[in-house]
C-alpha positions in Angstrom: 70.4 106.4 84.0 72.8 109.2 84.6 71.9 112.5 86.3 72.7 115.5 84.2 75.6 117.1 86.2 77.2 113.7 86.6 76.6 112.8 83.0 78.6 115.8 81.9 81.6 114.7 83.9 81.3 111.1 82.8 81.0 112.2 79.1 84.3 114.0 79.4 86.1 111.1 81.2 84.8 108.4 78.7 85.8 110.4 75.6 89.5 110.6 76.8 89.9 106.9 75.9 91.6 106.4 72.4 90.9 102.6 72.4 94.6 101.7 72.0 94.4 98.6 74.1 97.5 99.3 76.2 95.4 98.7 79.3 94.4 95.1 78.4 97.4 93.3 79.9 97.4 95.4 83.0 93.8 94.3 83.8 93.6 91.2 85.9 90.0 90.4 84.9 90.8 90.6 81.2 93.9 88.4 81.6 91.8 85.8 83.4 88.6 85.9 81.3 90.0 87.1 78.0 86.6 88.8 77.2 86.5 92.4 75.9 83.6 93.5 78.1 85.7 92.5 81.1 88.6 94.8 80.1 88.9 98.5 80.9 88.3 99.4 77.2 85.3 97.1 77.0 83.8 98.6 80.2 84.3 102.1 78.8 82.3 101.0 75.7 79.5 99.8 78.0 79.5 103.0 80.1 79.4 105.1 76.9 76.5 103.0 75.5 74.6 103.5 78.7 75.2 107.2 78.6 74.0 107.3 75.0 71.0 105.1 75.8 72.0 102.5 73.2 71.7 99.7 75.8 69.6 99.1 78.9 71.1 98.6 82.4 70.6 94.9 83.1 72.1 91.9 84.9 74.9 91.2 82.3 76.0 94.8 82.1 76.1 95.2 85.9 78.0 91.9 86.2 80.7 93.2 83.8 81.0 96.5 85.6 81.1 94.9 89.1 83.7 92.3 88.1 86.1 95.1 87.9 88.4 95.1 90.9 89.1 98.9 90.5 92.8 98.2 90.9 93.5 101.2 88.5 96.4 99.3 86.9 94.9 100.5 83.6 95.5 104.1 84.6 99.2 103.4 85.0 99.3 101.8 81.5 97.1 104.4 79.8 98.9 106.9 77.5 95.8 109.1 77.5 95.6 109.4 81.3 92.0 108.1 81.4 90.7 108.4 85.0 89.2 105.0 85.0 88.8 104.7 88.8 86.7 107.8 89.2 84.7 106.9 86.1 83.9 103.5 87.6 83.0 105.0 91.0 80.6 107.4 89.4 79.0 104.7 87.2 78.5 102.3 90.1 77.0 105.2 92.1 74.3 105.4 89.4 73.9 101.6 89.3 73.2 101.4 93.1 70.5 104.0 92.6 68.8 102.5 89.6 69.4 98.7 89.7 67.9 96.1 92.0 70.6 93.7 93.0 69.8 90.1 94.0 68.9 90.0 97.7 72.1 88.4 99.0 74.3 90.7 96.9 72.3 93.8 98.0 72.7 92.8 101.7 76.4 92.1 101.2 77.0 95.4 99.5 75.3 97.4 102.2 76.9 95.4 105.1 80.4 95.6 103.6 80.3 99.2 102.2 78.1 101.0 104.7 77.3 99.2 108.0 80.5 97.5 109.1 82.9 100.2 108.0 81.1 102.9 110.0 80.9 100.7 113.2 84.6 100.3 113.9 84.1 98.9 117.4 81.7 96.2 116.1 84.2 95.2 113.5 87.0 95.1 116.2 84.9 92.8 118.4 84.0 90.5 115.5 87.6 90.1 114.5 88.9 89.8 118.0 86.5 86.8 118.3 88.0 85.5 115.1 91.5 85.6 116.6 90.1 83.7 119.6 88.8 81.0 117.2 92.3 80.8 115.7 94.0 80.4 119.1 91.7 77.5 120.1 92.1 76.0 116.7 88.6 75.9 115.4 88.7 78.7 112.7 88.1 75.9 110.1 84.5 76.0 111.2 84.0 79.2 109.3 84.8 77.3 106.0 82.0 74.9 106.8 79.4 77.7 106.5 77.5 78.0 103.2 78.8 80.4 100.6 79.4 83.4 100.7 79.8 83.2 104.5 82.5 80.5 104.1 84.7 83.2 102.4 84.8 85.1 105.7 88.0 83.3 106.7 89.5 86.0 104.3 89.2 88.3 107.4 91.2 85.9 109.6 95.0 86.5 109.0 97.4 84.6 111.3 98.4 86.9 114.1 102.2 87.2 114.7 101.7 87.3 118.5 99.8 85.4 121.1 97.6 88.4 121.8 93.9 88.2 121.1 92.7 91.6 122.3 94.4 95.0 121.6 93.4 98.0 123.7 92.4 101.2 121.9 95.2 103.4 120.7 95.9 106.3 123.0 94.6 109.6 121.7 97.9 111.5 122.1 101.3 109.8 122.3 104.4 111.9 122.6 107.9 110.9 121.3 110.6 110.2 123.8 113.1 112.2 121.8 112.7 115.8 120.8 109.4 116.4 118.9 109.9 117.2 115.2 106.2 117.5 114.2 102.7 116.3 115.0 101.0 113.6 112.9 97.3 112.8 112.8 96.7 109.1 112.5 93.7 107.5 110.8 93.5 104.0 112.3 91.1 102.7 109.7 88.2 100.4 110.2 89.4 97.0 108.8 93.1 97.8 109.6 92.5 98.4 113.3 90.1 95.4 113.5 92.1 92.8 111.5 95.7 94.0 111.8 96.0 96.0 115.0 99.6 95.1 115.4 100.5 96.9 112.1 99.0 100.2 113.4 101.0 99.9 116.5 104.2 99.2 114.6 103.6 102.3 112.5 103.0 104.4 115.6 106.2 103.1 117.2 108.1 104.1 114.0 106.6 107.5 114.0 107.6 108.1 117.6 111.1 106.9 116.9 111.3 109.5 114.2 110.3 112.4 116.6 106.6 112.5 115.7 103.9 113.2 118.2 101.0 110.9 117.1 97.4 112.0 117.6 94.6 109.5 116.9 91.6 111.7 117.4 88.4 110.2 118.8 85.3 110.3 116.5 87.2 109.4 113.3 85.6 106.9 111.0 86.3 104.8 107.9 88.1 106.6 105.1 85.2 105.7 102.8 87.1 103.5 100.3 84.6 100.6 100.3 81.6 102.9 100.1 83.1 104.9 97.3 84.2 102.0 95.1 81.1 99.9 95.6 78.8 102.7 94.4 77.7 104.5 97.6 79.3 107.9 96.8 76.9 109.9 99.0 77.8 107.7 102.0 81.5 108.1 101.2 81.0 111.9 101.2 79.4 111.6 104.6 82.4 109.7 106.0 84.8 112.2 104.4 83.1 115.2 106.0 83.2 113.5 109.4 86.9 112.8 109.1 87.7 116.3 107.9 85.8 117.8 110.9 87.6 115.5 113.4 91.1 116.2 112.1 90.3 119.9 111.7 89.9 120.0 115.5 93.5 118.8 116.1 96.6 120.8 115.3 98.7 118.4 113.2 101.3 118.9 110.5 100.5 115.7 108.5 97.8 113.1 108.3 98.4 109.5 107.4 97.2 105.9 107.8 98.9 102.5 107.8 96.9 101.2 104.8 97.9 102.7 101.5 94.3 102.2 100.2 93.1 104.5 103.0 95.7 107.1 102.2 94.7 107.0 98.5 91.1 107.6 99.5 92.0 110.5 101.8 93.9 112.1 98.9 90.6 111.9 96.9 88.6 114.0 99.4 89.1 117.2 97.4 87.7 115.5 94.3 84.9 113.9 96.2 83.7 117.1 97.8 84.6 119.6 95.0 80.9 120.5 94.5 80.2 121.0 98.2 80.3 124.7 99.0 80.9 124.1 102.7 83.6 121.4 102.4 85.4 122.0 99.1 87.9 124.3 100.7 88.3 122.2 103.8 88.9 119.1 101.7 91.7 120.8 99.7 93.3 121.9 103.0 92.9 118.4 104.4 94.5 116.8 101.3 97.6 119.0 101.5 98.4 117.4 104.8 97.9 113.8 103.7 101.0 111.6 103.2 101.6 108.0 102.7 103.7 106.4 105.5 106.7 106.0 103.2 106.4 109.5 101.8 106.4 111.0 105.2 109.4 109.1 106.5 111.6 110.1 103.6 110.2 113.7 103.6 111.2 114.3 107.3 114.4 112.3 107.1 114.1 108.8 108.5 116.0 107.8 111.6 118.7 105.6 110.2 119.7 104.0 113.4 118.8 100.6 112.0 119.5 97.1 113.3 119.9 93.9 111.2 116.9 92.0 109.9 118.3 88.8 108.3 115.7 87.6 105.8 114.7 87.8 102.2 111.6 89.6 101.0 109.8 90.4 97.8 107.7 93.6 97.5 104.1 93.5 96.2 103.1 96.9 94.9 99.7 97.3 96.3 97.3 99.0 93.9 96.4 101.7 96.4 100.1 102.7 96.5 101.4 102.1 93.0 98.4 102.9 90.8 96.3 105.2 92.9 99.2 107.3 94.4 101.9 106.5 91.9 104.3 105.6 94.7 106.7 102.7 94.0 110.2 103.7 95.1 109.7 105.1 98.6 109.0 101.7 100.3 111.9 100.1 98.5 114.2 102.9 99.6 113.2 102.2 103.2 113.5 98.5 102.9 116.9 98.7 101.2 118.2 100.8 104.1 117.7 97.9 106.6 120.9 95.9 107.2 120.7 92.2 106.4 117.4 92.5 104.5 117.6 91.2 100.9 115.0 92.3 98.4 114.2 90.2 95.4 111.9 91.7 92.9 109.1 89.6 91.6 107.7 89.6 88.0 104.7 91.9 87.6 105.0 93.3 91.1 102.4 95.9 90.4 99.8 93.4 89.1 96.7 93.3 91.4 96.5 90.4 93.8 92.7 90.3 93.3 91.7 91.7 96.7 90.0 95.0 95.7 86.6 95.9 97.1 84.2 93.1 97.8 85.2 91.0 94.8 86.5 88.3 97.1 82.9 87.9 98.3 80.9 88.2 95.1 83.4 87.0 92.5 85.7 84.6 94.5 86.8 82.8 91.3 88.3 86.0 89.9 90.0 86.8 93.2 91.4 83.2 93.3 92.8 83.3 89.8 94.3 86.7 90.2 95.9 85.6 93.5 97.4 82.5 91.9 99.3 84.7 89.4 100.6 86.8 92.3 101.6 83.8 94.4 103.3 82.1 91.5 105.4 85.2 90.8 106.2 85.7 94.5 107.2 82.1 95.1 109.5 82.1 92.1 111.7 84.6 93.8 112.6 82.2 96.6 112.0 84.9 99.2 110.7 84.0 102.7 108.5 87.0 103.0 106.1 89.1 100.9 105.9 92.7 102.0 102.8 94.7 101.2 101.3 98.1 102.1 97.6 97.6 102.0 95.2 95.6 104.2 93.2 93.8 101.5 96.5 92.6 99.9 97.7 91.4 103.3 94.5 89.5 104.0 94.2 88.0 100.5 97.8 86.9 100.1 97.7 85.5 103.7 94.7 83.4 102.9 96.2 82.1 99.7 99.4 81.1 101.4 97.5 79.4 104.2 95.2 77.5 101.9 98.0 76.4 99.6 100.5 75.8 102.4 103.2 77.9 100.8 106.2 78.5 103.0 106.1 82.3 103.0 105.0 84.9 105.4 103.1 88.2 104.7 104.0 91.4 106.4 103.2 95.1 106.1 106.6 96.6 105.2 106.4 98.8 108.3 106.7 95.6 110.3 110.2 95.0 108.8 111.2 98.6 109.7 109.7 98.1 113.2 111.8 94.9 113.6 114.9 96.8 112.5 114.4 99.5 115.1 113.8 96.9 117.7 117.0 95.2 116.6 118.8 98.5 117.1 117.2 98.8 120.6 115.5 102.1 119.7 112.6 100.8 121.8 
């Protein structure tokens, strides 16, 4: 099953596991299903058995390996620093080469992980049409479609404004105040299509902090969906394109609004380490990548903040807490906002169930995981759930809408944007 060079890396990664079980309670699928093969430890056993040719790759094995949300919560819990996320990416890469998926799943995987993510304009037009359906009140028609198409209302978060269409972001936007530095902005595929107002809030904040914002033309998806669903070669293609595009603009830092995108950008050096032409370029690229919260605190955030009188609880998105090990920076930013009260929820770093395409192929797991998250969030009594990643925003929004919970979902940058507006910075 495994090609020789990749098998050597997988062997090393698998053998770092000491089978202690600390990962079990951090794993949403194990907490829901309670079945060892659906835990990180159990999946490692399966991968090792495949490597050693003790079992054959079949439907049940693939099901266990694809039920994993790749939230990487197990990595945070692991005392042996097992790199489970990379291990799963490599294993799925081999599965997509060797295994014949059922037709609908094969189509869904290729559409979600290859076609739509590399056609950003098509995705923008589709989701602009979705916003139009919302405005005229017939978005419920999507839920009347047969499964899995009925799950597409996942991509229809409620817009905070009356706008339906958002023009493209200008390529170069200069700050009104003295320029401190230049930031390259990756708009993302799903982020720009589904939550364009968040991208614009982040850009306004960067400008208010003296950053010139360059959104270079020709950029593409970060590659997260391709990488995590088993299309590593396609993810490499996307990574090379982004490296080339950003290499042609003179910027000090590179960031994106979605923490999952940033986590993937920070993996480009690992992804292209064996590429003689791009390995060095990828290392140079990674050195410039920052999460939004990282950058603001690194450059010294503009603290001319106005009041935002509401209560919020913060969901630690997996792409931030587990993939980047960033938990405090967003909280520092939020605590600086006058009038904003932060109430911590139980298990704030437990996945909400939105990773990858699980919401499409294993909606029951996504639903059960989301219920745990919403129960903990609602128990705080907060009016708002702040997140940092787009799948979390979409998934939690859908759960709140379906269950009619009286809470709102925001990207935490929207709260800072509101504070700057309150202070009349723009």
